[in-house]
C-alpha positions as CSV (number, residue, x, y, z in Angstrom):
1,X,110.2,101.8,114.4
2,X,106.6,100.8,115.0
3,X,106.3,99.2,111.6
4,X,109.3,96.9,112.4
5,X,107.7,96.0,115.7
6,X,104.3,95.3,114.1
7,X,106.0,93.1,111.5
8,X,107.8,91.1,114.1
9,X,104.5,90.4,115.9
10,X,102.8,89.3,112.7
11,X,105.7,87.1,111.7
12,X,105.0,85.0,114.9
13,X,102.0,83.7,113.0
14,X,103.2,80.8,110.9
15,X,100.3,81.0,108.5
16,X,101.0,84.7,108.0
17,X,104.7,84.1,107.3
18,X,103.9,81.5,104.7
19,X,101.1,83.4,103.0
20,X,103.5,86.5,102.9
21,X,106.1,84.4,101.2
22,X,103.7,83.4,98.5
23,X,102.6,87.0,98.1
24,X,106.2,88.3,97.8
25,X,107.3,85.8,95.2
26,X,104.1,86.0,93.2
27,X,104.0,89.8,93.1
28,X,107.7,90.0,92.5
29,X,107.2,87.9,89.4
30,X,104.3,90.2,88.5
31,X,106.7,93.2,88.6
32,X,109.2,91.4,86.4
33,X,106.5,90.4,83.9
34,X,104.8,93.8,83.7
35,X,108.1,95.6,83.1
36,X,109.0,93.1,80.4
37,X,105.6,93.8,78.7
38,X,106.0,97.6,79.0
39,X,109.5,97.5,77.6
40,X,108.3,95.3,74.7
41,X,105.2,97.3,73.9
42,X,106.4,100.9,74.7
43,X,110.2,101.0,74.6
44,X,111.1,98.8,71.7
45,X,113.4,101.0,69.5
46,X,111.6,99.8,66.3
47,X,108.2,100.9,67.6
48,X,106.8,104.5,67.5
49,X,104.5,104.2,70.5
50,X,101.5,106.4,71.0
51,X,99.1,106.9,73.9
52,X,96.4,105.1,71.8
53,X,98.7,102.1,71.4
54,X,99.3,102.0,75.1
55,X,95.5,102.2,75.7
56,X,94.9,99.4,73.2
57,X,97.4,97.2,74.9
58,X,95.8,97.8,78.3
59,X,92.4,97.0,76.8
60,X,93.5,93.8,75.2
61,X,95.2,92.6,78.5
62,X,92.6,93.8,81.0
63,X,89.1,94.1,79.5
64,X,88.6,90.5,78.6
65,X,89.3,89.5,82.2
66,X,86.8,92.2,83.4
67,X,84.0,90.2,81.6
68,X,84.8,87.0,83.5
69,X,86.4,88.5,86.7
70,X,83.3,88.3,88.9
71,X,83.1,84.6,88.3
72,X,86.6,84.3,89.7
73,X,85.3,85.4,93.1
74,X,82.5,82.8,92.9
75,X,85.2,80.1,92.4
76,X,87.4,81.5,95.1
77,X,84.5,81.1,97.6
78,X,84.4,77.4,96.6
79,X,87.9,76.3,95.8
80,X,90.6,76.0,98.5
81,X,92.6,79.1,98.2
82,X,95.9,77.3,98.8
83,X,95.2,75.2,95.7
84,X,94.5,78.4,93.8
85,X,97.9,79.8,94.7
86,X,99.6,76.5,93.8
87,X,98.0,75.8,90.4
88,X,97.6,79.4,89.5
89,X,101.3,80.1,89.8
90,X,102.2,76.9,87.9
91,X,99.9,78.0,85.0
92,X,101.5,81.5,85.0
93,X,105.0,80.0,84.9
94,X,104.0,77.9,81.9
95,X,102.2,80.8,80.1
96,X,105.0,83.3,80.8
97,X,107.5,80.8,79.3
98,X,105.2,80.6,76.2
99,X,105.1,84.4,76.0
100,X,108.9,84.5,76.0
101,X,109.0,82.0,73.2
102,X,106.5,84.1,71.2
103,X,108.7,87.2,71.7
104,X,111.8,85.4,70.3
105,X,110.0,83.9,67.3
106,X,108.3,87.2,66.4
107,X,104.9,85.6,66.4
108,X,101.8,87.5,65.4
109,X,100.9,90.3,67.8
110,X,97.5,88.9,68.6
111,X,99.0,85.6,69.7
112,X,101.4,87.4,72.0
113,X,98.5,89.3,73.6
114,X,96.5,86.1,74.1
115,X,99.4,84.5,75.9
116,X,100.1,87.6,78.0
117,X,96.4,87.8,78.8
118,X,96.4,84.3,80.2
119,X,99.1,85.3,82.7
120,X,97.3,88.5,83.8
121,X,93.9,86.7,84.0
122,X,95.2,84.1,86.4
123,X,96.9,86.9,88.4
124,X,93.5,88.2,89.3
125,X,92.6,84.9,91.0
126,X,95.8,84.9,93.0
127,X,95.6,88.5,94.2
128,X,92.0,88.2,95.1
129,X,92.7,85.0,96.9
130,X,95.6,86.6,98.9
131,X,93.3,89.4,100.1
132,X,90.5,87.0,101.0
133,X,92.8,84.6,102.9
134,X,94.5,87.2,105.0
135,X,91.9,87.3,107.8
136,X,92.4,83.5,108.1
137,X,96.0,83.8,109.3
138,X,95.8,86.8,111.8
139,X,93.4,87.7,114.5
140,X,90.9,90.6,114.3
141,X,93.0,92.8,116.6
142,X,95.9,92.8,114.1
143,X,94.0,92.8,110.9
144,X,94.4,96.5,110.1
145,X,98.2,96.2,110.6
146,X,98.4,93.0,108.6
147,X,96.4,94.6,105.9
148,X,98.8,97.5,105.9
149,X,102.0,95.6,105.8
150,X,101.1,92.5,103.7
151,X,99.7,94.1,100.5
152,X,102.3,96.9,100.8
153,X,105.1,94.4,101.1
154,X,103.6,92.7,97.9
155,X,103.6,96.1,96.1
156,X,107.2,96.6,97.2
157,X,108.1,93.1,95.9
158,X,106.5,94.0,92.6
159,X,108.5,97.2,92.5
160,X,111.7,95.3,93.4
161,X,110.8,92.8,90.7
162,X,110.4,95.6,88.2
163,X,113.8,97.0,89.3
164,X,115.4,93.6,88.8
165,X,113.8,93.4,85.3
166,X,115.3,96.8,84.4
167,X,118.7,95.6,85.5
168,X,118.4,92.3,83.6
169,X,117.3,94.1,80.4
170,X,119.7,97.0,80.5
171,X,122.8,95.3,81.9
172,X,122.7,91.5,81.7
173,X,120.8,91.0,78.4
174,X,119.0,93.5,76.2
175,X,116.2,91.0,75.8
176,X,112.6,91.3,76.9
177,X,112.2,87.5,76.5
178,X,115.0,86.9,79.0
179,X,113.2,89.1,81.5
180,X,109.9,87.2,81.0
181,X,111.7,83.9,81.7
182,X,112.9,85.4,84.9
183,X,109.3,86.1,85.8
184,X,108.4,82.5,84.9
185,X,111.0,81.2,87.3
186,X,109.7,83.4,90.2
187,X,106.1,82.2,89.5
188,X,107.4,78.6,89.9
189,X,109.0,79.5,93.2
190,X,105.7,81.0,94.4
191,X,103.9,77.8,93.5
192,X,106.5,75.8,95.6
193,X,106.1,78.2,98.5
194,X,102.3,77.6,98.5
195,X,103.0,73.9,99.2
196,X,104.1,74.8,102.7
197,X,100.6,76.0,103.6
198,X,98.0,73.5,104.8
199,X,95.1,73.0,102.3
200,X,92.5,73.8,104.9
201,X,94.1,76.8,106.5
202,X,93.2,79.5,104.1
203,X,89.5,78.6,103.6
204,X,86.8,78.8,102.7
205,X,85.2,76.6,105.2
206,X,84.6,73.0,104.1
207,X,80.8,73.5,103.9
208,X,81.4,76.2,101.2
209,X,84.0,74.2,99.1
210,X,82.3,72.9,96.0
211,X,85.0,71.5,93.6
212,X,82.6,70.9,90.7
213,X,83.3,73.6,88.1
214,X,80.1,73.1,86.2
215,X,78.0,73.4,89.4
216,X,79.9,76.5,90.5
217,X,79.5,78.3,87.2
218,X,75.8,77.4,87.1
219,X,75.2,79.2,90.4
220,X,77.7,82.0,89.8
221,X,75.2,84.7,88.7
222,X,73.0,84.2,91.7
223,X,75.9,84.0,94.1
224,X,77.5,87.1,92.6
225,X,74.3,89.0,93.0
226,X,74.2,87.9,96.6
227,X,77.7,89.1,97.2
228,X,77.0,92.5,95.8
229,X,73.8,92.7,97.9
230,X,75.9,91.7,100.9
231,X,78.3,94.5,100.3
232,X,75.5,97.0,99.7
233,X,73.9,96.2,103.1
234,X,73.7,99.0,105.6
235,X,76.4,97.7,108.0
236,X,78.8,97.9,105.0
237,X,77.9,101.3,103.5
238,X,81.3,102.8,104.4
239,X,83.1,99.9,102.7
240,X,80.9,100.5,99.6
241,X,81.7,104.2,99.5
242,X,85.4,103.5,100.0
243,X,85.4,101.0,97.1
244,X,83.8,103.7,94.9
245,X,86.4,106.2,96.0
246,X,89.3,103.8,95.4
247,X,88.0,103.0,91.9
248,X,88.1,106.7,91.0
249,X,91.6,107.1,92.5
250,X,92.7,104.2,90.4
251,X,91.3,105.9,87.4
252,X,93.4,109.0,88.2
253,X,96.5,106.8,88.8
254,X,96.1,105.1,85.5
255,X,95.8,108.3,83.5
256,X,98.9,109.7,85.1
257,X,100.8,106.5,84.5
258,X,100.1,106.7,80.7
259,X,101.2,110.3,80.7
260,X,104.4,109.3,82.6
261,X,105.1,106.6,80.0
262,X,104.8,109.0,77.2
263,X,106.9,111.7,78.9
264,X,109.7,109.2,79.7
265,X,109.5,107.8,76.1
266,X,109.6,111.2,74.3
267,X,109.8,114.3,76.4
268,X,112.3,113.5,79.1
269,X,114.8,111.4,77.2
270,X,116.5,111.1,73.8
271,X,116.9,107.3,73.6
272,X,114.7,104.4,74.5
273,X,117.2,103.1,77.1
274,X,117.3,106.5,78.9
275,X,113.5,106.6,78.9
276,X,113.3,103.1,80.3
277,X,115.8,103.9,83.0
278,X,113.9,107.1,83.9
279,X,110.6,105.1,84.1
280,X,112.3,102.6,86.4
281,X,113.5,105.4,88.7
282,X,110.0,106.9,88.8
283,X,108.4,103.6,89.6
284,X,111.0,103.0,92.3
285,X,110.3,106.3,93.9
286,X,106.6,105.5,93.8
287,X,107.4,102.3,95.5
288,X,109.0,104.3,98.3
289,X,105.7,106.1,98.6
290,X,104.0,102.7,99.0
291,X,106.4,101.9,101.9
292,X,105.8,105.2,103.7
293,X,102.0,104.5,103.3
294,X,102.5,101.2,105.1
295,X,104.2,103.0,107.9
296,X,101.8,105.9,108.2
297,X,98.4,104.3,107.5
298,X,98.0,102.2,110.7
299,X,98.7,105.2,112.8
300,X,96.6,107.6,110.7
301,X,93.7,105.2,110.2
302,X,93.7,104.3,113.9
303,X,93.2,108.0,114.9
304,X,91.1,109.3,112.0
305,X,89.3,106.1,111.0
306,X,89.9,104.4,107.6
307,X,87.2,106.5,105.8
308,X,88.6,109.8,107.0
309,X,92.1,108.7,106.0
310,X,90.9,108.1,102.5
311,X,89.6,111.8,102.5
312,X,93.1,113.0,103.6
313,X,94.8,110.9,100.8
314,X,92.5,112.1,98.1
315,X,92.7,115.8,99.2
316,X,96.5,115.7,99.4
317,X,96.6,114.3,95.8
318,X,94.2,116.9,94.6
319,X,96.4,119.7,95.9
320,X,99.9,118.3,95.2
321,X,99.3,116.5,91.8
322,X,98.8,119.7,89.8
323,X,101.4,121.7,91.7
324,X,104.0,119.0,90.8
325,X,102.7,117.9,87.5
326,X,102.1,121.1,85.6
327,X,105.8,122.2,85.3
328,X,106.4,119.0,83.2
329,X,109.9,118.7,84.5
330,X,111.7,115.6,85.7
331,X,112.4,116.5,89.3
332,X,108.8,117.6,90.2
333,X,107.4,114.6,88.3
334,X,109.6,112.3,90.4
335,X,108.3,113.9,93.6
336,X,104.7,113.5,92.2
337,X,105.4,109.8,91.8
338,X,106.2,109.5,95.5
339,X,103.1,111.5,96.5
340,X,100.8,109.4,94.3
341,X,102.4,106.2,95.6
342,X,101.8,107.3,99.2
343,X,98.2,108.5,98.7
344,X,97.1,105.7,96.4
345,X,98.5,103.0,98.6
346,X,97.3,104.7,101.8
347,X,93.7,104.8,100.4
348,X,93.9,101.2,99.2
349,X,95.0,99.9,102.6
350,X,92.1,101.7,104.3
351,X,89.7,100.3,101.6
352,X,91.0,96.8,102.0
353,X,90.6,97.0,105.7
354,X,87.0,98.2,105.6
355,X,86.0,95.5,103.2
356,X,87.8,92.7,105.0
357,X,86.5,93.7,108.4
358,X,82.9,94.1,107.3
359,X,82.4,91.3,104.7
360,X,81.7,87.8,105.8
361,X,84.3,85.2,105.0
362,X,82.0,83.3,102.6
363,X,81.7,86.5,100.4
364,X,85.2,87.9,100.5
365,X,86.4,86.1,97.3
366,X,83.5,87.5,95.3
367,X,83.9,91.0,96.7
368,X,87.6,91.2,96.1
369,X,87.1,89.9,92.6
370,X,84.6,92.7,91.9
371,X,87.1,95.0,93.5
372,X,89.7,93.8,91.0
373,X,87.4,94.2,88.0
374,X,86.5,97.7,89.0
375,X,90.3,98.4,89.2
376,X,90.8,97.0,85.7
377,X,87.9,98.9,84.2
378,X,89.0,102.1,85.8
379,X,92.6,101.6,84.6
380,X,91.6,100.8,81.0
381,X,89.1,103.7,81.0
382,X,91.9,106.0,82.2
383,X,94.2,104.9,79.4
384,X,91.4,105.5,76.9
385,X,90.8,109.0,78.2
386,X,94.5,109.7,78.3
387,X,94.8,108.6,74.7
388,X,92.2,111.2,73.7
389,X,93.8,114.0,75.7
390,X,97.5,113.4,75.4
391,X,99.6,114.9,72.6
392,X,102.5,112.9,71.1
393,X,105.0,114.1,73.7
394,X,102.7,113.5,76.7
395,X,102.4,117.1,77.9
396,X,98.8,117.8,78.7
397,X,97.8,120.4,81.3
398,X,94.1,119.6,80.7
399,X,94.7,116.0,81.8
400,X,96.6,117.0,84.9
401,X,93.8,119.5,86.0
402,X,91.1,116.9,85.2
403,X,92.7,114.4,87.4
404,X,93.1,117.0,90.2
405,X,89.4,117.8,90.0
406,X,88.5,114.1,90.3
407,X,90.7,113.7,93.4
408,X,89.0,116.7,94.9
409,X,85.5,115.3,94.2
410,X,86.5,112.0,95.8
411,X,87.7,113.8,98.9
412,X,84.6,116.0,99.1
413,X,82.2,113.0,98.6
414,X,83.9,110.8,101.2
415,X,84.1,113.7,103.7
416,X,80.4,114.3,103.3
417,X,79.6,110.7,103.9
418,X,81.8,110.5,107.0
419,X,80.1,113.6,108.5
420,X,76.8,111.9,108.1
């Protein structure tokens, strides 16, 4: 298989191997932690979860970071990225352990959310840093392949972590706290893996490294404006359009995920354990779509161009999502999970590649942090819209059709841009 051959070539780069190890462990821990939170918030037997409750949880966990997220990019362009991976994962291991303790002691809900927020906020630093560091460990010729395989491998690791979390909760111990502690252990392993990377390898260049936090924050507004202006420059217009398209596709994915949570919780299962198992199956099938996207995207983007591949992904989702979603049956919904995993990840790989190949190294941290913030805002906005549109059982034809229209609009707008 071409993907196996490409991976073998990339693994010859020592820096890539070590950065990939950090990504796999870190995102595997993310998958464990996220499933534990979902199980605790949505599938606890004593809770009657609603779409509004899910939206509120997402807002509490993601929106506060969206207010400070752009500053993360400014710091990433000043701090050594290896150190971000080391200390970021150590902090997450400590905060995840604290979250598990709060679960066991039945602490106030707001305190639980504050602790979980600390884990997810640091996560933004780590993921943005991983994307910004990738061009430092492979050559330009292999960047599109590396950008296809590395983030997708991370997504698959998160899916595998989520699957492991399901197994631990359903088989080993019916305890969300035990699952969170598993995530803390994986975060610690990711921090140890970061120690194998040279401090200087991942950048930014020494001339850009300014360790002083106060000085960095004082200049952050000006530097962030410069980063956005850099992205908006004419040579990077395609990357800007791709980022806008990916943000809307993320909105669609978020809305459908909330609907899937509600359907698994109430419509498709009679018990919380059955609902949790079905959700795990759906997310696993979606992960298979991510893998197929990693295999197909280098070939498709190489022949069509990354922008036109985004058009194909959005158009396919616009057609297949309502066809598979409107029956509101388990089998078509599982197929839809695969399709959305493939199209969403395929578009993301193309977007990442456009940004990485057109943005200067000194701006990548800022741009990828803005990218992450847009993702969060789109996801929380989607949850809010879904909360307004979804009935208690999760069945909403209006939501399915609305999402299909958005996908279609994204495909049409990107196609028009590419023709120009």
